[in-house]
PDB file of N, CA, C, O and CB in Angstrom:
ATOM      1  N   MET A   1      81.401  84.246   3.110  1.00  0.00           N
ATOM      2  CA  MET A   1      82.356  83.346   3.683  1.00  0.00           C
ATOM      3  C   MET A   1      82.373  82.252   2.827  1.00  0.00           C
ATOM      4  O   MET A   1      81.412  81.899   2.144  1.00  0.00           O
ATOM      5  CB  MET A   1      82.074  82.945   5.069  1.00  0.00           C
ATOM      6  N   TYR A   2      83.787  81.554   2.870  1.00  0.00           N
ATOM      7  CA  TYR A   2      84.745  80.639   2.268  1.00  0.00           C
ATOM      8  C   TYR A   2      84.280  78.937   3.387  1.00  0.00           C
ATOM      9  O   TYR A   2      84.707  78.714   4.519  1.00  0.00           O
ATOM     10  CB  TYR A   2      86.734  81.501   2.520  1.00  0.00           C
ATOM     11  N   ARG A   3      83.600  78.285   2.802  1.00  0.00           N
ATOM     12  CA  ARG A   3      83.793  77.477   3.860  1.00  0.00           C
ATOM     13  C   ARG A   3      84.702  76.008   3.635  1.00  0.00           C
ATOM     14  O   ARG A   3      85.142  75.500   2.603  1.00  0.00           O
ATOM     15  CB  ARG A   3      82.399  77.227   4.319  1.00  0.00           C
ATOM     16  N   THR A   4      84.745  75.755   4.470  1.00  0.00           N
ATOM     17  CA  THR A   4      86.488  75.018   4.895  1.00  0.00           C
ATOM     18  C   THR A   4      86.251  73.932   5.215  1.00  0.00           C
ATOM     19  O   THR A   4      85.097  73.635   4.904  1.00  0.00           O
ATOM     20  CB  THR A   4      87.474  75.569   6.169  1.00  0.00           C
ATOM     21  N   GLN A   5      87.290  72.397   6.168  1.00  0.00           N
ATOM     22  CA  GLN A   5      87.110  71.503   6.487  1.00  0.00           C
ATOM     23  C   GLN A   5      88.540  71.582   6.793  1.00  0.00           C
ATOM     24  O   GLN A   5      89.479  71.833   6.038  1.00  0.00           O
ATOM     25  CB  GLN A   5      86.408  70.655   5.767  1.00  0.00           C
ATOM     26  N   ILE A   6      88.516  71.180   8.719  1.00  0.00           N
ATOM     27  CA  ILE A   6      90.038  71.132   9.050  1.00  0.00           C
ATOM     28  C   ILE A   6      89.987  69.871   9.796  1.00  0.00           C
ATOM     29  O   ILE A   6      89.010  69.124   9.852  1.00  0.00           O
ATOM     30  CB  ILE A   6      90.708  72.459   9.955  1.00  0.00           C
ATOM     31  N   LEU A   7      91.071  69.705  10.339  1.00  0.00           N
ATOM     32  CA  LEU A   7      90.983  68.373  11.341  1.00  0.00           C
ATOM     33  C   LEU A   7      91.667  68.542  12.573  1.00  0.00           C
ATOM     34  O   LEU A   7      92.897  68.501  12.596  1.00  0.00           O
ATOM     35  CB  LEU A   7      91.618  67.064  10.722  1.00  0.00           C
ATOM     36  N   ILE A   8      91.074  68.706  13.482  1.00  0.00           N
ATOM     37  CA  ILE A   8      91.292  68.959  15.377  1.00  0.00           C
ATOM     38  C   ILE A   8      91.690  67.861  16.037  1.00  0.00           C
ATOM     39  O   ILE A   8      91.571  66.658  15.809  1.00  0.00           O
ATOM     40  CB  ILE A   8      89.890  69.341  16.295  1.00  0.00           C
ATOM     41  N   GLU A   9      92.320  68.662  17.135  1.00  0.00           N
ATOM     42  CA  GLU A   9      92.151  66.727  17.999  1.00  0.00           C
ATOM     43  C   GLU A   9      90.774  67.063  18.594  1.00  0.00           C
ATOM     44  O   GLU A   9      90.164  68.130  18.526  1.00  0.00           O
ATOM     45  CB  GLU A   9      93.639  66.082  19.755  1.00  0.00           C
ATOM     46  N   PRO A  10      90.406  65.869  19.216  1.00  0.00           N
ATOM     47  CA  PRO A  10      89.233  65.486  19.844  1.00  0.00           C
ATOM     48  C   PRO A  10      89.053  66.526  21.276  1.00  0.00           C
ATOM     49  O   PRO A  10      87.981  66.895  21.756  1.00  0.00           O
ATOM     50  CB  PRO A  10      89.363  63.792  20.177  1.00  0.00           C
ATOM     51  N   GLU A  11      90.577  66.889  21.823  1.00  0.00           N
ATOM     52  CA  GLU A  11      90.336  67.555  23.512  1.00  0.00           C
ATOM     53  C   GLU A  11      90.220  68.961  22.563  1.00  0.00           C
ATOM     54  O   GLU A  11      89.029  69.254  22.454  1.00  0.00           O
ATOM     55  CB  GLU A  11      92.015  67.421  25.137  1.00  0.00           C
ATOM     56  N   GLN A  12      91.337  70.173  21.652  1.00  0.00           N
ATOM     57  CA  GLN A  12      90.378  71.081  21.233  1.00  0.00           C
ATOM     58  C   GLN A  12      88.739  70.768  20.631  1.00  0.00           C
ATOM     59  O   GLN A  12      87.983  71.737  20.702  1.00  0.00           O
ATOM     60  CB  GLN A  12      91.116  71.702  20.279  1.00  0.00           C
ATOM     61  N   HIS A  13      88.167  69.481  20.051  1.00  0.00           N
ATOM     62  CA  HIS A  13      86.825  70.443  19.359  1.00  0.00           C
ATOM     63  C   HIS A  13      86.168  70.099  20.757  1.00  0.00           C
ATOM     64  O   HIS A  13      85.215  70.804  21.088  1.00  0.00           O
ATOM     65  CB  HIS A  13      85.772  69.817  17.573  1.00  0.00           C
ATOM     66  N   LYS A  14      86.596  69.039  21.659  1.00  0.00           N
ATOM     67  CA  LYS A  14      85.738  69.043  23.463  1.00  0.00           C
ATOM     68  C   LYS A  14      85.836  70.891  23.853  1.00  0.00           C
ATOM     69  O   LYS A  14      84.831  71.578  23.667  1.00  0.00           O
ATOM     70  CB  LYS A  14      87.140  67.749  25.202  1.00  0.00           C
ATOM     71  N   ALA A  15      86.359  71.147  24.069  1.00  0.00           N
ATOM     72  CA  ALA A  15      86.928  72.706  24.359  1.00  0.00           C
ATOM     73  C   ALA A  15      86.075  74.019  23.379  1.00  0.00           C
ATOM     74  O   ALA A  15      85.621  75.036  23.903  1.00  0.00           O
ATOM     75  CB  ALA A  15      88.823  72.701  23.843  1.00  0.00           C
ATOM     76  N   LEU A  16      86.021  73.805  22.333  1.00  0.00           N
ATOM     77  CA  LEU A  16      85.199  74.451  21.309  1.00  0.00           C
ATOM     78  C   LEU A  16      84.120  74.034  21.763  1.00  0.00           C
ATOM     79  O   LEU A  16      83.271  74.808  22.204  1.00  0.00           O
ATOM     80  CB  LEU A  16      85.394  74.182  19.876  1.00  0.00           C
ATOM     81  N   ALA A  17      84.018  73.163  21.743  1.00  0.00           N
ATOM     82  CA  ALA A  17      82.014  72.524  21.451  1.00  0.00           C
ATOM     83  C   ALA A  17      80.993  73.276  22.828  1.00  0.00           C
ATOM     84  O   ALA A  17      79.856  73.747  22.866  1.00  0.00           O
ATOM     85  CB  ALA A  17      81.812  69.972  21.799  1.00  0.00           C
ATOM     86  N   GLU A  18      82.643  72.982  24.360  1.00  0.00           N
ATOM     87  CA  GLU A  18      81.984  73.563  25.537  1.00  0.00           C
ATOM     88  C   GLU A  18      81.987  74.897  25.827  1.00  0.00           C
ATOM     89  O   GLU A  18      81.621  75.217  26.958  1.00  0.00           O
ATOM     90  CB  GLU A  18      82.425  73.059  26.562  1.00  0.00           C
ATOM     91  N   ILE A  19      82.453  76.088  24.745  1.00  0.00           N
ATOM     92  CA  ILE A  19      82.267  77.207  25.062  1.00  0.00           C
ATOM     93  C   ILE A  19      81.335  77.631  23.903  1.00  0.00           C
ATOM     94  O   ILE A  19      80.722  78.698  23.916  1.00  0.00           O
ATOM     95  CB  ILE A  19      83.500  77.911  25.307  1.00  0.00           C
ATOM     96  N   ALA A  20      81.267  76.722  22.896  1.00  0.00           N
ATOM     97  CA  ALA A  20      79.829  77.561  22.175  1.00  0.00           C
ATOM     98  C   ALA A  20      78.922  77.356  23.097  1.00  0.00           C
ATOM     99  O   ALA A  20      78.261  78.269  23.591  1.00  0.00           O
ATOM    100  CB  ALA A  20      79.139  76.994  20.651  1.00  0.00           C
ATOM    101  N   HIS A  21      78.794  75.933  23.460  1.00  0.00           N
ATOM    102  CA  HIS A  21      78.059  75.543  24.459  1.00  0.00           C
ATOM    103  C   HIS A  21      76.618  76.704  25.174  1.00  0.00           C
ATOM    104  O   HIS A  21      75.428  77.007  25.097  1.00  0.00           O
ATOM    105  CB  HIS A  21      79.258  75.227  25.465  1.00  0.00           C
ATOM    106  N   ARG A  22      78.671  77.098  26.239  1.00  0.00           N
ATOM    107  CA  ARG A  22      78.226  77.853  27.535  1.00  0.00           C
ATOM    108  C   ARG A  22      78.133  79.855  27.255  1.00  0.00           C
ATOM    109  O   ARG A  22      78.327  80.793  28.029  1.00  0.00           O
ATOM    110  CB  ARG A  22      79.658  77.342  28.899  1.00  0.00           C
ATOM    111  N   GLU A  23      77.794  79.797  25.958  1.00  0.00           N
ATOM    112  CA  GLU A  23      78.004  81.432  25.258  1.00  0.00           C
ATOM    113  C   GLU A  23      76.675  80.809  24.254  1.00  0.00           C
ATOM    114  O   GLU A  23      75.784  81.639  24.072  1.00  0.00           O
ATOM    115  CB  GLU A  23      80.052  82.033  24.212  1.00  0.00           C
ATOM    116  N   LYS A  24      76.575  80.164  23.943  1.00  0.00           N
ATOM    117  CA  LYS A  24      74.955  80.026  23.568  1.00  0.00           C
ATOM    118  C   LYS A  24      75.295  80.458  22.071  1.00  0.00           C
ATOM    119  O   LYS A  24      74.497  81.060  21.353  1.00  0.00           O
ATOM    120  CB  LYS A  24      73.637  81.200  24.545  1.00  0.00           C
ATOM    121  N   ARG A  25      76.804  80.008  21.628  1.00  0.00           N
ATOM    122  CA  ARG A  25      76.980  80.279  19.964  1.00  0.00           C
ATOM    123  C   ARG A  25      77.147  78.818  19.125  1.00  0.00           C
ATOM    124  O   ARG A  25      76.909  77.730  19.647  1.00  0.00           O
ATOM    125  CB  ARG A  25      78.537  81.298  19.649  1.00  0.00           C
ATOM    126  N   SER A  26      77.510  78.958  18.008  1.00  0.00           N
ATOM    127  CA  SER A  26      77.719  78.474  16.859  1.00  0.00           C
ATOM    128  C   SER A  26      79.578  78.268  17.378  1.00  0.00           C
ATOM    129  O   SER A  26      80.375  79.096  17.817  1.00  0.00           O
ATOM    130  CB  SER A  26      77.117  79.619  15.428  1.00  0.00           C
ATOM    131  N   LEU A  27      79.745  76.554  17.024  1.00  0.00           N
ATOM    132  CA  LEU A  27      80.901  76.148  17.278  1.00  0.00           C
ATOM    133  C   LEU A  27      81.749  76.572  16.347  1.00  0.00           C
ATOM    134  O   LEU A  27      82.929  76.691  16.677  1.00  0.00           O
ATOM    135  CB  LEU A  27      80.941  74.935  17.440  1.00  0.00           C
ATOM    136  N   SER A  28      81.414  76.839  15.218  1.00  0.00           N
ATOM    137  CA  SER A  28      82.039  77.489  13.763  1.00  0.00           C
ATOM    138  C   SER A  28      82.394  79.167  14.000  1.00  0.00           C
ATOM    139  O   SER A  28      83.437  79.736  13.679  1.00  0.00           O
ATOM    140  CB  SER A  28      80.690  77.339  12.331  1.00  0.00           C
ATOM    141  N   ASP A  29      81.486  79.615  14.500  1.00  0.00           N
ATOM    142  CA  ASP A  29      81.292  81.048  15.007  1.00  0.00           C
ATOM    143  C   ASP A  29      82.520  81.673  15.780  1.00  0.00           C
ATOM    144  O   ASP A  29      83.219  82.628  15.440  1.00  0.00           O
ATOM    145  CB  ASP A  29      80.057  81.074  15.974  1.00  0.00           C
ATOM    146  N   VAL A  30      82.618  80.676  17.201  1.00  0.00           N
ATOM    147  CA  VAL A  30      83.837  80.471  18.192  1.00  0.00           C
ATOM    148  C   VAL A  30      85.196  80.622  17.698  1.00  0.00           C
ATOM    149  O   VAL A  30      86.101  81.315  18.163  1.00  0.00           O
ATOM    150  CB  VAL A  30      83.823  79.137  18.753  1.00  0.00           C
ATOM    151  N   VAL A  31      85.191  79.864  16.683  1.00  0.00           N
ATOM    152  CA  VAL A  31      86.414  79.318  15.778  1.00  0.00           C
ATOM    153  C   VAL A  31      86.805  80.889  14.962  1.00  0.00           C
ATOM    154  O   VAL A  31      87.796  81.613  15.060  1.00  0.00           O
ATOM    155  CB  VAL A  31      85.810  77.782  14.460  1.00  0.00           C
ATOM    156  N   ARG A  32      85.625  81.004  14.198  1.00  0.00           N
ATOM    157  CA  ARG A  32      85.647  82.179  13.725  1.00  0.00           C
ATOM    158  C   ARG A  32      86.636  83.315  14.395  1.00  0.00           C
ATOM    159  O   ARG A  32      87.672  83.693  13.848  1.00  0.00           O
ATOM    160  CB  ARG A  32      84.353  82.513  13.758  1.00  0.00           C
ATOM    161  N   GLU A  33      86.238  83.719  15.448  1.00  0.00           N
ATOM    162  CA  GLU A  33      86.359  84.431  16.158  1.00  0.00           C
ATOM    163  C   GLU A  33      88.076  83.664  17.090  1.00  0.00           C
ATOM    164  O   GLU A  33      88.493  84.435  17.955  1.00  0.00           O
ATOM    165  CB  GLU A  33      84.794  84.605  16.823  1.00  0.00           C
ATOM    166  N   MET A  34      88.248  83.398  17.056  1.00  0.00           N
ATOM    167  CA  MET A  34      89.689  82.879  17.537  1.00  0.00           C
ATOM    168  C   MET A  34      90.351  82.869  16.704  1.00  0.00           C
ATOM    169  O   MET A  34      91.034  83.890  16.775  1.00  0.00           O
ATOM    170  CB  MET A  34      89.895  81.705  18.069  1.00  0.00           C
ATOM    171  N   LEU A  35      90.640  82.233  15.770  1.00  0.00           N
ATOM    172  CA  LEU A  35      91.216  82.200  14.178  1.00  0.00           C
ATOM    173  C   LEU A  35      91.271  84.117  13.658  1.00  0.00           C
ATOM    174  O   LEU A  35      92.128  84.312  12.797  1.00  0.00           O
ATOM    175  CB  LEU A  35      89.726  81.021  12.911  1.00  0.00           C
ATOM    176  N   GLN A  36      90.718  85.024  13.962  1.00  0.00           N
ATOM    177  CA  GLN A  36      90.282  86.809  13.661  1.00  0.00           C
ATOM    178  C   GLN A  36      91.285  86.539  14.912  1.00  0.00           C
ATOM    179  O   GLN A  36      92.501  86.687  14.791  1.00  0.00           O
ATOM    180  CB  GLN A  36      88.239  87.828  13.787  1.00  0.00           C
ATOM    181  N   LYS A  37      90.897  86.282  15.674  1.00  0.00           N
ATOM    182  CA  LYS A  37      91.847  87.159  17.042  1.00  0.00           C
ATOM    183  C   LYS A  37      93.934  86.885  16.842  1.00  0.00           C
ATOM    184  O   LYS A  37      94.860  87.685  16.972  1.00  0.00           O
ATOM    185  CB  LYS A  37      91.140  86.032  19.146  1.00  0.00           C
ATOM    186  N   GLN A  38      93.913  85.636  16.546  1.00  0.00           N
ATOM    187  CA  GLN A  38      95.172  84.988  16.119  1.00  0.00           C
ATOM    188  C   GLN A  38      95.625  85.849  14.973  1.00  0.00           C
ATOM    189  O   GLN A  38      96.816  86.106  15.151  1.00  0.00           O
ATOM    190  CB  GLN A  38      94.996  83.427  15.694  1.00  0.00           C
ATOM    191  N   LEU A  39      95.237  86.318  14.036  1.00  0.00           N
ATOM    192  CA  LEU A  39      95.703  86.561  12.029  1.00  0.00           C
ATOM    193  C   LEU A  39      96.064  88.098  12.561  1.00  0.00           C
ATOM    194  O   LEU A  39      96.938  88.817  12.077  1.00  0.00           O
ATOM    195  CB  LEU A  39      93.899  86.436  10.235  1.00  0.00           C
ATOM    196  N   GLU A  40      95.105  88.459  13.772  1.00  0.00           N
ATOM    197  CA  GLU A  40      95.276  90.114  14.071  1.00  0.00           C
ATOM    198  C   GLU A  40      96.332  90.181  15.122  1.00  0.00           C
ATOM    199  O   GLU A  40      96.751  91.337  15.172  1.00  0.00           O
ATOM    200  CB  GLU A  40      93.801  90.938  14.683  1.00  0.00           C
ATOM    201  N   GLU A  41      97.038  89.262  16.139  1.00  0.00           N
ATOM    202  CA  GLU A  41      97.477  89.016  16.935  1.00  0.00           C
ATOM    203  C   GLU A  41      98.867  88.750  15.886  1.00  0.00           C
ATOM    204  O   GLU A  41      99.921  89.234  16.298  1.00  0.00           O
ATOM    205  CB  GLU A  41      96.702  88.108  17.823  1.00  0.00           C
ATOM    206  N   ARG A  42      98.903  88.037  14.617  1.00  0.00           N
ATOM    207  CA  ARG A  42     100.433  87.730  14.683  1.00  0.00           C
ATOM    208  C   ARG A  42     100.438  88.998  13.281  1.00  0.00           C
ATOM    209  O   ARG A  42     101.215  88.575  12.425  1.00  0.00           O
ATOM    210  CB  ARG A  42     101.099  85.620  14.347  1.00  0.00           C
ATOM    211  N   LYS A  43      99.889  90.195  12.897  1.00  0.00           N
ATOM    212  CA  LYS A  43     100.285  90.788  11.919  1.00  0.00           C
ATOM    213  C   LYS A  43     100.457  92.266  12.851  1.00  0.00           C
ATOM    214  O   LYS A  43     101.121  93.269  12.590  1.00  0.00           O
ATOM    215  CB  LYS A  43      99.253  90.638  10.578  1.00  0.00           C
ATOM    216  N   LYS A  44      99.715  92.002  13.851  1.00  0.00           N
ATOM    217  CA  LYS A  44     100.962  93.154  15.132  1.00  0.00           C
ATOM    218  C   LYS A  44     101.669  92.852  15.223  1.00  0.00           C
ATOM    219  O   LYS A  44     102.430  93.814  15.124  1.00  0.00           O
ATOM    220  CB  LYS A  44     101.002  93.510  16.506  1.00  0.00           C
ATOM    221  N   LEU A  45     102.706  91.251  15.531  1.00  0.00           N
ATOM    222  CA  LEU A  45     104.059  90.629  16.013  1.00  0.00           C
ATOM    223  C   LEU A  45     104.622  90.977  14.526  1.00  0.00           C
ATOM    224  O   LEU A  45     105.798  91.338  14.592  1.00  0.00           O
ATOM    225  CB  LEU A  45     104.083  88.757  16.613  1.00  0.00           C
ATOM    226  N   ASP A  46     104.058  90.965  13.096  1.00  0.00           N
ATOM    227  CA  ASP A  46     104.528  90.926  12.048  1.00  0.00           C
ATOM    228  C   ASP A  46     105.163  92.601  11.958  1.00  0.00           C
ATOM    229  O   ASP A  46     106.236  92.952  11.468  1.00  0.00           O
ATOM    230  CB  ASP A  46     103.426  90.361  11.028  1.00  0.00           C
ATOM    231  N   LEU A  47     104.326  93.278  12.471  1.00  0.00           N
ATOM    232  CA  LEU A  47     104.580  95.569  12.841  1.00  0.00           C
ATOM    233  C   LEU A  47     105.847  95.236  12.952  1.00  0.00           C
ATOM    234  O   LEU A  47     106.794  95.378  12.179  1.00  0.00           O
ATOM    235  CB  LEU A  47     103.819  96.792  14.732  1.00  0.00           C
ATOM    236  N   GLU A  48     105.693  94.457  14.729  1.00  0.00           N
ATOM    237  CA  GLU A  48     106.309  94.687  16.180  1.00  0.00           C
ATOM    238  C   GLU A  48     107.925  94.443  14.755  1.00  0.00           C
ATOM    239  O   GLU A  48     108.797  95.176  14.288  1.00  0.00           O
ATOM    240  CB  GLU A  48     105.770  93.071  18.078  1.00  0.00           C
ATOM    241  N   LEU A  49     107.551  93.169  14.619  1.00  0.00           N
ATOM    242  CA  LEU A  49     109.721  93.004  13.969  1.00  0.00           C
ATOM    243  C   LEU A  49     109.473  93.424  12.839  1.00  0.00           C
ATOM    244  O   LEU A  49     109.175  92.466  12.126  1.00  0.00           O
ATOM    245  CB  LEU A  49     110.820  91.160  13.703  1.00  0.00           C
ATOM    246  N   ALA A  50     109.442  94.260  12.359  1.00  0.00           N
ATOM    247  CA  ALA A  50     109.422  95.306  10.624  1.00  0.00           C
ATOM    248  C   ALA A  50     109.476  96.469  11.217  1.00  0.00           C
ATOM    249  O   ALA A  50     109.647  97.475  10.529  1.00  0.00           O
ATOM    250  CB  ALA A  50     107.845  95.320   9.363  1.00  0.00           C
ATOM    251  N   ALA A  51     109.348  96.553  12.527  1.00  0.00           N
ATOM    252  CA  ALA A  51     109.352  98.057  13.324  1.00  0.00           C
ATOM    253  C   ALA A  51     110.987  97.997  14.214  1.00  0.00           C
ATOM    254  O   ALA A  51     111.758  98.932  14.426  1.00  0.00           O
ATOM    255  CB  ALA A  51     107.662  98.187  14.729  1.00  0.00           C
ATOM    256  N   LYS A  52     111.134  96.368  14.644  1.00  0.00           N
ATOM    257  CA  LYS A  52     112.882  96.468  14.975  1.00  0.00           C
ATOM    258  C   LYS A  52     113.535  96.245  14.031  1.00  0.00           C
ATOM    259  O   LYS A  52     114.563  96.921  14.009  1.00  0.00           O
ATOM    260  CB  LYS A  52     113.534  95.558  15.937  1.00  0.00           C
ATOM    261  N   ALA A  53     113.405  95.576  13.201  1.00  0.00           N
ATOM    262  CA  ALA A  53     114.386  95.513  11.929  1.00  0.00           C
ATOM    263  C   ALA A  53     114.448  96.652  11.004  1.00  0.00           C
ATOM    264  O   ALA A  53     115.234  96.508  10.068  1.00  0.00           O
ATOM    265  CB  ALA A  53     114.032  94.377  11.054  1.00  0.00           C
ATOM    266  N   LEU A  54     113.799  97.736  11.060  1.00  0.00           N
ATOM    267  CA  LEU A  54     114.230  99.479  10.902  1.00  0.00           C
ATOM    268  C   LEU A  54     114.901  99.755  12.124  1.00  0.00           C
ATOM    269  O   LEU A  54     116.051  99.890  11.707  1.00  0.00           O
ATOM    270  CB  LEU A  54     112.845 100.688  10.763  1.00  0.00           C
ATOM    271  N   LEU A  55     114.960  99.939  13.418  1.00  0.00           N
ATOM    272  CA  LEU A  55     115.724 100.711  13.812  1.00  0.00           C
ATOM    273  C   LEU A  55     116.834 101.549  14.101  1.00  0.00           C
ATOM    274  O   LEU A  55     117.071 102.712  14.426  1.00  0.00           O
ATOM    275  CB  LEU A  55     115.621 100.570  14.005  1.00  0.00           C
ATOM    276  N   ALA A  56     117.778  99.819  13.693  1.00  0.00           N
ATOM    277  CA  ALA A  56     118.659 100.523  13.603  1.00  0.00           C
ATOM    278  C   ALA A  56     119.261 101.725  12.202  1.00  0.00           C
ATOM    279  O   ALA A  56     120.153 102.569  12.275  1.00  0.00           O
ATOM    280  CB  ALA A  56     119.346  99.584  13.940  1.00  0.00           C
ATOM    281  N   ASP A  57     118.349 101.356  10.992  1.00  0.00           N
ATOM    282  CA  ASP A  57     118.498 102.611  10.353  1.00  0.00           C
ATOM    283  C   ASP A  57     117.914 104.203  10.509  1.00  0.00           C
ATOM    284  O   ASP A  57     118.183 105.285   9.986  1.00  0.00           O
ATOM    285  CB  ASP A  57     118.191 102.258   9.341  1.00  0.00           C
ATOM    286  N   TYR A  58     116.970 103.718  11.520  1.00  0.00           N
ATOM    287  CA  TYR A  58     116.139 105.095  12.182  1.00  0.00           C
ATOM    288  C   TYR A  58     116.917 105.292  13.185  1.00  0.00           C
ATOM    289  O   TYR A  58     116.586 106.395  13.619  1.00  0.00           O
ATOM    290  CB  TYR A  58     114.518 104.985  12.736  1.00  0.00           C
ATOM    291  N   ARG A  59     117.775 104.873  13.831  1.00  0.00           N
ATOM    292  CA  ARG A  59     119.264 105.660  14.956  1.00  0.00           C
ATOM    293  C   ARG A  59     120.144 105.945  14.034  1.00  0.00           C
ATOM    294  O   ARG A  59     120.198 107.165  13.884  1.00  0.00           O
ATOM    295  CB  ARG A  59     120.243 104.577  16.250  1.00  0.00           C
ATOM    296  N   SER A  60     120.892 105.351  13.317  1.00  0.00           N
ATOM    297  CA  SER A  60     121.840 106.258  12.521  1.00  0.00           C
ATOM    298  C   SER A  60     122.095 106.648  11.217  1.00  0.00           C
ATOM    299  O   SER A  60     123.151 106.814  10.607  1.00  0.00           O
ATOM    300  CB  SER A  60     122.748 105.959  12.694  1.00  0.00           C
ATOM    301  N   ASP A  61     120.323 106.824  10.741  1.00  0.00           N
ATOM    302  CA  ASP A  61     120.524 107.575   9.796  1.00  0.00           C
ATOM    303  C   ASP A  61     118.993 108.747   9.928  1.00  0.00           C
ATOM    304  O   ASP A  61     117.771 108.617   9.856  1.00  0.00           O
ATOM    305  CB  ASP A  61     120.761 106.540   8.380  1.00  0.00           C
ATOM    306  N   PRO A  62     120.406 110.360  10.254  1.00  0.00           N
ATOM    307  CA  PRO A  62     119.448 111.380  10.773  1.00  0.00           C
ATOM    308  C   PRO A  62     118.463 111.995   9.412  1.00  0.00           C
ATOM    309  O   PRO A  62     117.658 112.925   9.445  1.00  0.00           O
ATOM    310  CB  PRO A  62     120.432 112.683  11.561  1.00  0.00           C
ATOM    311  N   GLU A  63     118.780 111.276   8.453  1.00  0.00           N
ATOM    312  CA  GLU A  63     117.326 111.877   7.460  1.00  0.00           C
ATOM    313  C   GLU A  63     115.953 111.363   7.074  1.00  0.00           C
ATOM    314  O   GLU A  63     115.006 111.836   6.445  1.00  0.00           O
ATOM    315  CB  GLU A  63     117.675 112.028   6.187  1.00  0.00           C
ATOM    316  N   LEU A  64     116.328 109.639   7.997  1.00  0.00           N
ATOM    317  CA  LEU A  64     114.995 109.670   8.267  1.00  0.00           C
ATOM    318  C   LEU A  64     114.006 109.817   9.485  1.00  0.00           C
ATOM    319  O   LEU A  64     112.908 109.262   9.460  1.00  0.00           O
ATOM    320  CB  LEU A  64     114.774 108.817   7.859  1.00  0.00           C
ATOM    321  N   THR A  65     114.373 110.483  10.414  1.00  0.00           N
ATOM    322  CA  THR A  65     113.901 111.150  11.574  1.00  0.00           C
ATOM    323  C   THR A  65     113.631 112.779  11.494  1.00  0.00           C
ATOM    324  O   THR A  65     113.181 113.195  12.561  1.00  0.00           O
ATOM    325  CB  THR A  65     114.912 110.851  12.619  1.00  0.00           C
ATOM    326  N   VAL A  66     113.772 113.639  10.645  1.00  0.00           N
ATOM    327  CA  VAL A  66     114.279 114.782   9.661  1.00  0.00           C
ATOM    328  C   VAL A  66     113.041 115.414  10.088  1.00  0.00           C
ATOM    329  O   VAL A  66     113.205 116.564  10.498  1.00  0.00           O
ATOM    330  CB  VAL A  66     114.588 114.505   7.860  1.00  0.00           C
ATOM    331  N   PHE A  67     111.964 115.021  10.104  1.00  0.00           N
ATOM    332  CA  PHE A  67     110.301 115.696   9.923  1.00  0.00           C
ATOM    333  C   PHE A  67     110.109 115.380  11.016  1.00  0.00           C
ATOM    334  O   PHE A  67     108.982 115.834  11.216  1.00  0.00           O
ATOM    335  CB  PHE A  67     109.063 115.170   8.849  1.00  0.00           C
ATOM    336  N   SER A  68     110.539 114.725  12.241  1.00  0.00           N
ATOM    337  CA  SER A  68     109.730 114.076  13.260  1.00  0.00           C
ATOM    338  C   SER A  68     109.322 115.678  14.490  1.00  0.00           C
ATOM    339  O   SER A  68     108.543 115.737  15.441  1.00  0.00           O
ATOM    340  CB  SER A  68     110.908 112.506  14.083  1.00  0.00           C
ATOM    341  N   ALA A  69     110.177 116.668  13.936  1.00  0.00           N
ATOM    342  CA  ALA A  69     110.158 117.526  14.869  1.00  0.00           C
ATOM    343  C   ALA A  69     108.861 118.595  14.970  1.00  0.00           C
ATOM    344  O   ALA A  69     108.268 119.106  15.920  1.00  0.00           O
ATOM    345  CB  ALA A  69     111.379 118.139  14.708  1.00  0.00           C
ATOM    346  N   LEU A  70     108.739 118.663  13.670  1.00  0.00           N
ATOM    347  CA  LEU A  70     107.491 119.375  13.316  1.00  0.00           C
ATOM    348  C   LEU A  70     105.559 118.245  13.509  1.00  0.00           C
ATOM    349  O   LEU A  70     104.387 118.381  13.156  1.00  0.00           O
ATOM    350  CB  LEU A  70     107.980 119.853  11.388  1.00  0.00           C
ATOM    351  N   ASP A  71     106.530 117.122  14.380  1.00  0.00           N
ATOM    352  CA  ASP A  71     104.933 116.554  14.081  1.00  0.00           C
ATOM    353  C   ASP A  71     104.222 116.881  15.264  1.00  0.00           C
ATOM    354  O   ASP A  71     103.209 116.232  15.527  1.00  0.00           O
ATOM    355  CB  ASP A  71     104.746 114.830  13.811  1.00  0.00           C
ATOM    356  N   ASN A  72     104.736 118.116  16.284  1.00  0.00           N
ATOM    357  CA  ASN A  72     104.754 118.173  17.333  1.00  0.00           C
ATOM    358  C   ASN A  72     103.710 120.040  17.263  1.00  0.00           C
ATOM    359  O   ASN A  72     102.794 120.611  17.855  1.00  0.00           O
ATOM    360  CB  ASN A  72     106.474 117.834  17.913  1.00  0.00           C
ATOM    361  N   GLU A  73     104.680 120.277  16.118  1.00  0.00           N
ATOM    362  CA  GLU A  73     104.027 121.288  15.965  1.00  0.00           C
ATOM    363  C   GLU A  73     102.733 121.471  15.267  1.00  0.00           C
ATOM    364  O   GLU A  73     102.222 120.535  14.652  1.00  0.00           O
ATOM    365  CB  GLU A  73     104.751 121.913  15.563  1.00  0.00           C
ATOM    366  N   ASP A  74     101.858 123.335  15.382  1.00  0.00           N
ATOM    367  CA  ASP A  74     100.285 122.837  14.940  1.00  0.00           C
ATOM    368  C   ASP A  74     100.687 123.578  13.463  1.00  0.00           C
ATOM    369  O   ASP A  74     101.485 124.513  13.398  1.00  0.00           O
ATOM    370  CB  ASP A  74      98.555 123.611  16.051  1.00  0.00           C
ATOM    371  N   PHE A  75     100.155 123.130  12.566  1.00  0.00           N
ATOM    372  CA  PHE A  75      99.584 123.288  11.510  1.00  0.00           C
ATOM    373  C   PHE A  75      98.903 124.365  10.913  1.00  0.00           C
ATOM    374  O   PHE A  75      97.717 124.257  10.600  1.00  0.00           O
ATOM    375  CB  PHE A  75      99.021 122.574  11.530  1.00  0.00           C
ATOM    376  N   HIS A  76      99.460 125.249  10.753  1.00  0.00           N
ATOM    377  CA  HIS A  76      98.080 127.297  10.037  1.00  0.00           C
ATOM    378  C   HIS A  76      98.398 127.221   9.266  1.00  0.00           C
ATOM    379  O   HIS A  76      99.616 127.260   9.089  1.00  0.00           O
ATOM    380  CB  HIS A  76      98.075 129.254  10.366  1.00  0.00           C
ATOM    381  N   ALA A  77      97.418 127.039   8.139  1.00  0.00           N
ATOM    382  CA  ALA A  77      97.257 127.029   6.399  1.00  0.00           C
ATOM    383  C   ALA A  77      96.549 129.063   6.192  1.00  0.00           C
ATOM    384  O   ALA A  77      96.290 129.517   5.077  1.00  0.00           O
ATOM    385  CB  ALA A  77      95.485 125.225   5.718  1.00  0.00           C
TER     386      ALA A  77
END
């Protein structure tokens, strides 16, 4: 882990401290969990935006979906 220092608003600190106290966890642990959830959400959003950006290409270029029909077929070697 890396040690870092951030500045937060007093209301943010109070809310985080209350959560940490209520859940019997450290404030750092609560912040790490919230940060991880936000990073996951942003990654999901980035993937959704990338998929939307490619949607027009997939709709207009049949070569990009030519193998889609094979997805439902069973493979027997």
